[in-house]
C-alpha positions in Angstrom: -25.9 22.3 5.6 -22.8 20.1 5.8 -19.6 21.7 4.4 -19.1 18.8 1.9 -22.6 19.4 0.4 -21.9 23.2 0.0 -18.6 22.3 -1.9 -20.6 19.7 -4.1 -23.2 22.4 -4.9 -20.7 24.9 -5.8 -19.0 22.5 -8.2 -22.4 21.8 -9.8 -23.3 25.5 -10.1 -19.8 26.5 -11.5 -19.9 23.5 -13.9 -23.4 24.4 -15.3 -22.2 28.1 -15.6 -19.1 27.0 -17.6 -20.9 24.6 -19.9 -24.0 26.6 -20.7 -24.1 30.2 -19.5 -21.0 31.1 -21.3 -22.4 29.9 -24.5 -26.1 31.2 -24.6 -26.2 31.4 -28.4 -25.5 27.5 -28.6 -28.8 26.6 -26.7 -30.8 28.3 -29.4 -29.6 26.2 -32.3 -31.0 22.8 -32.6 -28.0 21.6 -34.5 -25.8 22.5 -31.6 -27.4 19.9 -29.2 -24.7 17.3 -29.9 -22.1 19.9 -29.3 -23.6 20.7 -25.9 -23.7 17.1 -25.0 -19.9 16.7 -25.9 -19.2 19.8 -23.8 -21.0 18.5 -20.9 -18.7 15.4 -20.8 -15.4 17.2 -21.1 -13.1 17.3 -18.2 -12.6 20.7 -16.6 -10.6 22.1 -13.6 -11.2 24.8 -10.9 -8.8 26.5 -8.6 -10.4 26.8 -5.0 -8.5 28.4 -2.2 -5.1 27.6 -3.9 -6.0 24.0 -4.7 -6.5 22.8 -8.3 -9.6 20.4 -8.6 -10.0 18.3 -11.7 -13.6 17.2 -12.4 -14.4 14.1 -14.6 -18.1 13.6 -15.6 -17.6 11.1 -18.4 -17.7 7.6 -17.2 -15.0 6.6 -19.7 -12.6 9.2 -18.2 -13.4 8.1 -14.7 -12.7 4.4 -15.5 -9.4 5.3 -17.2 -8.3 7.4 -14.2 -8.8 4.5 -11.9 -6.9 2.1 -14.3 -4.1 4.6 -14.9 -2.3 3.9 -11.6 1.2 4.7 -13.0 0.6 8.4 -13.9 -2.5 9.1 -11.6 -1.3 7.8 -8.3 -3.7 7.7 -5.3 -0.8 7.4 -2.8 -0.9 11.1 -1.9 -4.5 10.9 -1.1 -4.3 7.7 0.8 -1.3 9.0 2.8 -3.2 12.1 3.8 -6.4 10.0 4.6 -4.3 7.8 6.9 -3.0 10.8 8.7 -6.5 12.2 9.1 -7.7 9.0 10.5 -5.0 9.0 13.2 -1.9 7.2 12.0 1.3 9.0 12.8 3.8 10.2 10.2 6.3 7.4 11.1 3.7 4.7 10.8 2.8 5.9 7.3 6.3 6.2 6.3 6.8 2.5 7.3 3.8 1.5 5.4 5.2 3.1 2.2 8.8 2.1 2.6 10.4 -0.4 0.2 10.6 -3.8 1.8 14.1 -4.8 3.0 13.6 -8.4 2.2 11.5 -10.2 -0.5 7.8 -10.2 0.2 4.8 -11.9 -1.4 3.4 -8.6 -2.7 5.2 -6.1 -5.0 6.5 -2.8 -3.6 5.5 -1.3 -0.3 2.6 -2.6 1.8 0.9 0.7 1.2 1.1 0.4 -2.6 -0.1 -3.3 -2.5 -3.2 -2.5 -0.3 -5.5 -2.2 -3.4 -4.0 -5.2 -5.0 -4.4 -7.3 -1.9 -8.1 -6.4 -1.7 -8.6 -7.2 -5.3 -7.1 -10.6 -4.8 -9.5 -11.3 -1.9 -12.4 -10.4 -4.0 -11.3 -12.3 -7.1 -13.0 -15.7 -7.6 -11.1 -18.5 -6.1 -10.7 -20.3 -2.7 -10.3 -17.1 -0.6 -13.3 -15.4 -2.2 -15.3 -18.6 -2.0 -14.8 -18.7 1.9 -15.6 -15.0 2.2 -18.8 -15.1 0.2 -20.0 -18.3 2.0 -19.6 -16.6 5.3 -21.5 -13.5 4.1 -24.3 -15.6 2.5 -24.6 -17.7 5.5 -24.9 -14.7 7.9 -27.7 -13.2 5.7 -29.6 -16.6 5.8 -29.5 -16.7 9.5 -30.3 -13.1 9.9 -33.7 -13.8 7.9 -34.9 -16.1 10.7 -38.3 -14.8 11.8 -37.5 -15.6 15.5 -34.1 -13.9 15.3 -35.6 -10.8 13.8 -38.5 -10.6 16.2 -36.2 -10.9 19.3 -33.9 -8.2 18.2 -35.1 -5.0 19.8 -32.8 -2.9 17.7 -35.0 -3.5 14.5 -37.8 -5.8 15.5 -40.8 -3.7 16.2 -43.1 -6.6 17.3 -44.4 -10.1 16.4 -48.1 -10.9 15.6 -49.2 -14.4 16.5 -52.4 -13.9 14.7 -50.7 -13.3 11.3 -47.4 -14.9 12.1 -45.6 -11.8 11.0 -42.9 -9.4 12.2 -42.8 -5.6 11.9 -39.2 -4.5 11.5 -37.3 -1.3 10.7 -36.0 -2.3 7.4 -33.2 0.4 7.3 -31.9 -0.7 10.7 -32.0 -4.3 9.7 -30.2 -3.8 6.4 -27.6 -1.7 8.1 -26.8 -4.1 10.9 -27.0 -7.2 8.9 -24.6 -5.8 6.2 -22.1 -4.5 8.9 -22.1 -7.7 10.9 -22.0 -10.0 7.7 -18.9 -8.2 6.4 -17.3 -7.8 9.8 -17.6 -11.5 10.6 -16.4 -12.5 7.1 -13.2 -10.4 7.3 -12.4 -10.6 11.0 -14.0 -13.8 12.1 -16.2 -14.0 15.3 -13.6 -12.7 17.8 -14.3 -9.0 17.0 -18.0 -9.2 17.8 -17.1 -11.1 21.0 -14.9 -8.2 22.0 -17.7 -5.7 21.3 -21.2 -7.1 20.5 -22.4 -3.6 19.8 -19.6 -2.8 17.2 -22.1 -2.7 14.3 -24.2 0.1 15.9 -20.9 1.9 16.8 -19.8 1.8 13.2 -23.1 3.0 11.9 -22.8 6.0 14.1 -19.3 6.7 12.7 -20.3 5.9 9.1 -23.2 8.4 9.1 -20.7 11.1 10.4 -17.5 10.0 8.7 -17.5 13.0 6.4 -16.7 15.1 9.4 -13.4 13.3 9.8 -12.6 13.8 6.2 -13.2 17.5 6.5 -11.3 17.5 9.7 -14.0 18.9 12.1 -12.6 19.6 15.6 -13.3 16.9 18.2 -15.4 19.4 20.3 -17.7 19.9 17.2 -18.0 16.1 16.5 -18.2 14.3 19.7 -20.4 11.5 18.4 -18.2 10.8 15.5 -15.0 10.9 17.4 -16.4 8.8 20.2 -17.5 6.1 17.8 -14.1 6.2 15.9 -12.2 5.8 19.3 -14.4 2.8 20.1 -13.6 1.2 16.8 -10.0 1.7 17.4 -10.2 0.2 20.9 -11.9 -2.9 19.7 -9.5 -3.5 16.8 -6.6 -2.9 19.2 -8.0 -5.7 21.5 -8.5 -7.9 18.4 -4.8 -7.5 17.4 -3.9 -8.3 21.0 -5.5 -11.7 20.7 -3.2 -14.8 19.9 -3.3 -16.0 16.3 -5.4 -19.2 17.1 -8.2 -16.8 18.2 -8.3 -15.2 14.9 -8.0 -18.2 12.7 -11.3 -17.8 11.1 -10.4 -14.3 9.7 -10.3 -13.7 6.0 -7.0 -14.2 4.0 -6.4 -10.5 3.4 -7.0 -9.7 7.1 -4.5 -12.4 8.3 -2.0 -11.3 5.6 -2.2 -7.6 6.5 -1.6 -8.3 10.1 1.5 -10.4 9.3 2.9 -7.8 7.1 2.2 -5.0 9.7 3.8 -6.9 12.3 6.8 -7.3 10.0 7.1 -3.7 9.8 7.2 -3.5 13.6 3.7 -1.8 14.2 2.1 -2.4 17.6 -1.6 -3.3 18.1 -2.9 0.2 18.4 -0.9 1.3 15.3 -2.4 -1.6 13.4 -5.9 -0.9 14.6 -5.7 2.6 13.4 -4.7 1.5 10.0 -7.3 -1.3 9.8 -10.0 1.0 10.9 -9.8 2.5 7.4 -9.9 -1.0 6.0 -13.0 -1.7 8.1 -14.6 1.5 7.0 -13.7 0.9 3.3 
């Protein structure tokens, strides 16, 4: 069983114990049902191996935690995630340093990442371009001929019934990945590596191993896929600007700002791999 699943199961077991087993007499009283319902939604904390974990089960509390960026900052988590994904300490420090000259975004580039992605997804010209590309890709991917001729998910075409048998999970995965990739990075990335969608699928299925910092010798498939993603993105950032003109606004903006920080193509690729994954 994966380590992350064991931790989740432990949380569930301890949570149930705290809420119910410590109050057995409550469960015998019908009038206490509302009290149990309230207790089940209260936040609680656990100390595990010297680290304090705070568990929120109430949707209202979860929403408030995401909104309250001033006192509940995600910066510590993001910094650690960037280091786990392969960014050096100096690159992470540059990402979070205060800008030396006025920039279009507020604060450091690291602090602005979430806001920039929200801007890209907010209705307007930039979002319209993005959504049109994704919709067009899906429409083209629904072509009977295109599905039948793709050996990765097409399982055969019947001339008698004019139908195609497909692996739905493979079609959905590849179509979603390619649609999002082309919308955010344009067509150049798929030209650099036509099989990048399959590579990402391998990485995405095993990405939890990276988060739990499994050693490379124990997670060869995951690290091999991750390395290939970084290599493809490095080649992408080596391209001249006119070859990336069809990229999304947020992708071009992040590249411009990362170059302003003095990052090279591989350093940008390692950072953008997380953006690609997210």
